[in-house]
KEZA-299227 format. One record per residue (C-alpha): residue in three letters; x, y, z. Coordinates in steps of 0.001 Angstrom, whole numbers, plus 500000, padded with zeros to 6 digits. Example, Ala and Ser with C-alpha at 12.3 -4.5 7.8 and 13.67 -1.06 7.14 Angstrom:
REM KEZA-299227
<ALA <512300 495500 507800>>
<SER <513670 498940 507140>>
//
This chain:
REM KEZA-299227
<MET <811836 350840 779716>>
<SER <809347 353154 781451>>
<ASP <810699 355325 784257>>
<ALA <807486 354923 786263>>
<GLU <807890 353442 789711>>
<PRO <806342 350046 790545>>
<LEU <802815 350381 791795>>
<LEU <803447 348979 795252>>
<GLU <806899 348481 796671>>
<GLY <807578 344905 797685>>
<THR <805052 343351 795270>>
<ASN <805229 342184 791689>>
<VAL <802174 344260 790798>>
<ASP <803120 346981 788343>>
<LEU <800529 348839 786280>>
<ALA <803112 351121 784690>>
<LEU <802857 351406 780929>>
<SER <805859 350786 778706>>
<GLU <807085 353647 776549>>
<ALA <805379 352080 773518>>
<GLU <802127 351570 775430>>
<LEU <802268 355096 776775>>
<GLU <802699 356599 773328>>
<ALA <799897 354430 771955>>
<ARG <797527 355499 774746>>
<ARG <798418 359148 774211>>
<GLU <797776 358988 770483>>
<HIS <794577 357023 771019>>
<ILE <793161 359561 773484>>
<VAL <794081 362525 771276>>
<GLU <792347 360850 768330>>
<PHE <789352 360028 770552>>
<ILE <788906 363666 771582>>
<ASP <789219 364896 768009>>
<ASP <786797 362278 766662>>
<THR <784237 362848 769450>>
<VAL <784151 366608 768896>>
<ALA <784007 366221 765117>>
<ALA <781231 363614 765256>>
<ALA <779102 366001 767317>>
<GLY <779626 368830 764855>>
<ALA <781041 370872 767735>>
<ASP <783481 373748 767468>>
<GLY <785660 372630 770356>>
<ALA <785485 371681 774010>>
<VAL <784998 373127 777491>>
<LEU <786987 371817 780430>>
<GLY <786773 372609 784111>>
<LEU <790298 373309 785354>>
<SER <791155 372636 788995>>
<GLY <794930 372537 788840>>
<GLY <794805 368838 789721>>
<ILE <796476 366087 787760>>
<ASP <793346 364774 786024>>
<SER <792068 368053 784589>>
<THR <795616 369132 783746>>
<THR <796305 365914 781848>>
<VAL <793046 366201 779917>>
<ALA <793841 369844 779108>>
<HIS <797191 368897 777588>>
<LEU <795623 366097 775543>>
<ALA <792768 368335 774383>>
<VAL <795163 370993 773135>>
<GLU <797031 368305 771189>>
<ALA <793734 367186 769680>>
<LEU <791948 370490 769101>>
<GLY <794590 373202 769222>>
<ARG <794648 376114 771645>>
<ASP <791545 377738 770182>>
<GLY <789662 374463 770492>>
<LEU <789669 374416 774293>>
<HIS <787946 376854 776655>>
<GLY <788974 376442 780275>>
<LEU <786705 377288 783212>>
<LEU <788066 377880 786696>>
<LEU <785174 377468 789130>>
<PRO <786448 378002 792677>>
<SER <784319 378087 795810>>
<GLU <785026 379395 799292>>
<VAL <786471 376015 800320>>
<ASN <789124 375987 797594>>
<PRO <792591 377013 798775>>
<GLU <794162 379847 796778>>
<ALA <796692 377343 795401>>
<ASP <793913 375656 793396>>
<ARG <793207 378827 791438>>
<THR <796885 379637 791043>>
<ASP <797686 376143 789734>>
<ALA <794709 376108 787373>>
<GLU <795586 379528 785961>>
<ARG <799173 378382 785464>>
<VAL <797960 375383 783452>>
<ALA <795745 377548 781237>>
<GLU <798469 380133 780686>>
<ASP <801163 377534 779995>>
<LEU <798924 375969 777351>>
<GLY <797882 379348 775958>>
<ILE <794160 378619 776069>>
<GLU <791243 380958 776713>>
<TYR <789928 380676 780252>>
<ASP <787442 382342 782576>>
<VAL <787163 382405 786349>>
<VAL <783699 382181 787902>>
<GLU <783280 382219 791672>>
<ILE <780541 379681 792378>>
<GLU <779770 380389 796048>>
<PRO <777081 383024 795301>>
<ILE <775283 380399 793196>>
<VAL <775679 377798 795944>>
<ASP <774326 380302 798465>>
<ALA <771251 380786 796272>>
<PHE <770606 377023 796380>>
<VAL <771026 377013 800165>>
<ASP <768579 379902 800512>>
<ALA <766044 378141 798278>>
<ALA <766313 374713 799916>>
<PRO <764412 373604 803024>>
<ALA <766000 374782 806263>>
<GLY <768805 372531 807465>>
<ALA <769674 370980 804097>>
<GLU <773026 372733 804173>>
<ASP <773909 370973 807425>>
<ASP <774688 367809 805460>>
<ARG <778315 368342 804433>>
<THR <778244 365839 801572>>
<ALA <774989 367185 800178>>
<LEU <776347 370728 800203>>
<GLY <779605 369568 798647>>
<ASN <777660 367903 795850>>
<VAL <775823 371187 795224>>
<ARG <779203 372805 794573>>
<VAL <780198 370058 792149>>
<ARG <776834 370145 790342>>
<THR <777003 373931 790078>>
<ARG <780282 373538 788220>>
<GLY <778636 371031 785900>>
<VAL <775803 373432 785067>>
<LEU <778256 376218 784274>>
<ASN <780361 373912 782099>>
<TYR <777290 373069 780022>>
<PHE <776055 376665 779963>>
<VAL <779282 377768 778285>>
<ALA <779530 374661 776112>>
<ASN <775991 375070 774769>>
<ALA <776499 378782 774119>>
<GLU <779724 378140 772181>>
<ASN <778744 374877 770438>>
<ARG <781337 372886 772354>>
<LEU <781412 369566 774176>>
<VAL <782195 369161 777875>>
<LEU <785274 367040 778542>>
<GLY <785326 364937 781690>>
<THR <788324 364386 783940>>
<GLY <787305 361103 785558>>
<ASN <789748 358194 785581>>
<ARG <789217 354444 785846>>
<SER <789892 354346 789590>>
<GLU <787260 356981 790358>>
<ALA <784701 355428 788020>>
<ALA <785058 351979 789576>>
<THR <784590 353284 793111>>
<GLY <781910 355858 792318>>
<TYR <784182 358641 793440>>
<PHE <782415 361330 791480>>
<THR <779197 363284 791840>>
<LYS <776265 362027 789828>>
<TYR <775165 364819 787470>>
<GLY <778128 366839 788694>>
<ASP <781638 365999 787520>>
<GLY <780048 362860 786083>>
<ALA <777869 365019 783799>>
<VAL <780101 365268 780725>>
<ASP <780126 364319 777059>>
<CYS <783147 362026 777264>>
<HIS <785903 360854 779623>>
<PRO <789229 360964 777730>>
<ILE <791247 359352 780553>>
<GLY <788422 357092 781714>>
<ASN <790361 353906 780893>>
<LEU <793461 354838 782915>>
<TYR <794065 353980 786559>>
<LYS <795229 356913 788676>>
<CYS <798826 355679 788677>>
<GLN <798737 355582 784863>>
<VAL <797345 359122 784715>>
<ARG <800372 360234 786729>>
<GLN <802649 358458 784278>>
<LEU <800941 359995 781256>>
<ALA <801039 363420 782868>>
<ARG <804805 363202 783240>>
<ASP <805109 362108 779610>>
<LEU <803094 365186 778597>>
<GLY <805427 367460 780529>>
<VAL <803051 368343 783360>>
<PRO <805057 369999 786178>>
<GLU <805960 367551 788934>>
<ASP <804300 369610 791665>>
<LEU <800965 369147 789879>>
<VAL <801599 365437 789277>>
<THR <802152 364843 792990>>
<ARG <799566 367304 794316>>
<THR <797169 365809 796886>>
<PRO <793973 364875 795000>>
<THR <790804 366600 796204>>
<ALA <787307 367199 794850>>
<ALA <787149 370455 796878>>
<MET <783723 369580 798252>>
<TRP <784519 371015 801678>>
<GLU <787512 372595 803360>>
<GLY <790383 370178 803881>>
<GLN <788710 367342 801960>>
<THR <790992 364841 800179>>
<ASP <790140 361898 797935>>
<GLU <792195 359312 799767>>
<GLU <790954 360245 803235>>
<GLU <787362 360068 802097>>
<MET <787811 356707 800346>>
<GLY <789732 355281 803260>>
<LEU <792835 354135 801340>>
<GLY <795515 355478 799018>>
<TYR <795296 355469 795239>>
<ASP <798222 353050 794798>>
<GLU <796555 350488 797031>>
<LEU <793192 351170 795399>>
<ASP <794557 350725 791881>>
<ALA <796222 347437 792768>>
<ILE <793077 345993 794349>>
<LEU <790956 347108 791414>>
<ALA <793379 345619 788882>>
<LEU <793708 342269 790643>>
<HIS <790334 341653 792249>>
<VAL <787596 343871 790785>>
<ASP <788800 344054 787183>>
<GLY <790992 340962 787396>>
<PRO <790601 337279 788304>>
<PHE <792209 337201 791771>>
<SER <790129 336060 794730>>
<LYS <789993 338163 797856>>
<SER <792459 335915 799675>>
<ALA <794872 335864 796716>>
<THR <794714 339652 796486>>
<VAL <795466 339991 800202>>
<ARG <798460 337645 799905>>
<THR <799841 339207 796732>>
<LEU <799588 342814 797897>>
<ASP <800134 342176 801602>>
<VAL <797180 344410 802432>>
<PRO <794510 343957 805098>>
<GLU <791430 342009 804107>>
<SER <789426 345058 805154>>
<ALA <791067 347102 802385>>
<VAL <789880 344670 799718>>
<GLU <786415 344593 801260>>
<ARG <786314 348399 801283>>
<VAL <787096 348586 797550>>
<VAL <784474 345941 796748>>
<GLU <781951 347848 798854>>
<LEU <782678 351088 796986>>
<TYR <782387 349293 793643>>
<GLU <779099 347565 794431>>
<LYS <777388 350552 796038>>
<SER <778268 352828 793108>>
<MET <776965 350627 790295>>
<HIS <774007 352967 789804>>
<LYS <776426 355758 788936>>
<ARG <777870 353788 786024>>
<ALA <774540 353013 784379>>
<MET <771677 354895 782812>>
<PRO <768770 355498 785229>>
<PRO <766713 352292 785222>>
<ALA <763144 351896 784000>>
<PRO <760721 348989 784550>>
<GLU <761044 346060 782194>>
<PRO <758535 346198 779290>>
<LEU <755293 344356 779989>>
//
């Protein structure tokens, strides 16, 4: 039996993978990374390292797939990142024995602010997205120069709710953990031997000081995963989801709202239908 905890205490909803399922997912993702890099004729991969659970999990899987020399880590902190982010990310890179570089992005962000119309920087989300997109540009700069692919760190929960920056952390060549809910990423991370303090670290996109994923989305990942699994990805009605999870109706409506408003992020930019 898996040692993962049930998804939500007091419910029969459990997205935890069995040991056999976990091993199968791990092998499948490792093979996926290897095949994707090989099919592109690339010499390896580039990965932005934040010290968070998603990038750390992908780093471990990429080293299994490509070897230490096959992965180049980039640490791309800004002025809003706490020092712990850099320390954790460096620890991941050093534990795995991979090459990594640290590039402070704030001077680049400042150049965008100086070039933009006056007042653009007053929009906190817009400025946060500049930071995320700057990281994406640097990831591809290094990847192109070294004939590597850019690995994404997005999971199924973030994709379904649009919790990523278009042409930022969403600008990648593949998403190795894109089919895993956040709770399953935690489980896989533990199976890979990721330190527990990184598994349980508060998720943040580091878009502005003090920003956290769950505060911005308006609900926790466990609740989010359960609603996605039952109602958005699954067959349960809104009322059945509310009863099963014992959550407010507003929570289900919030997840549906996030899913519907972010559809454009999960599709290629549209063009008019042919005449």
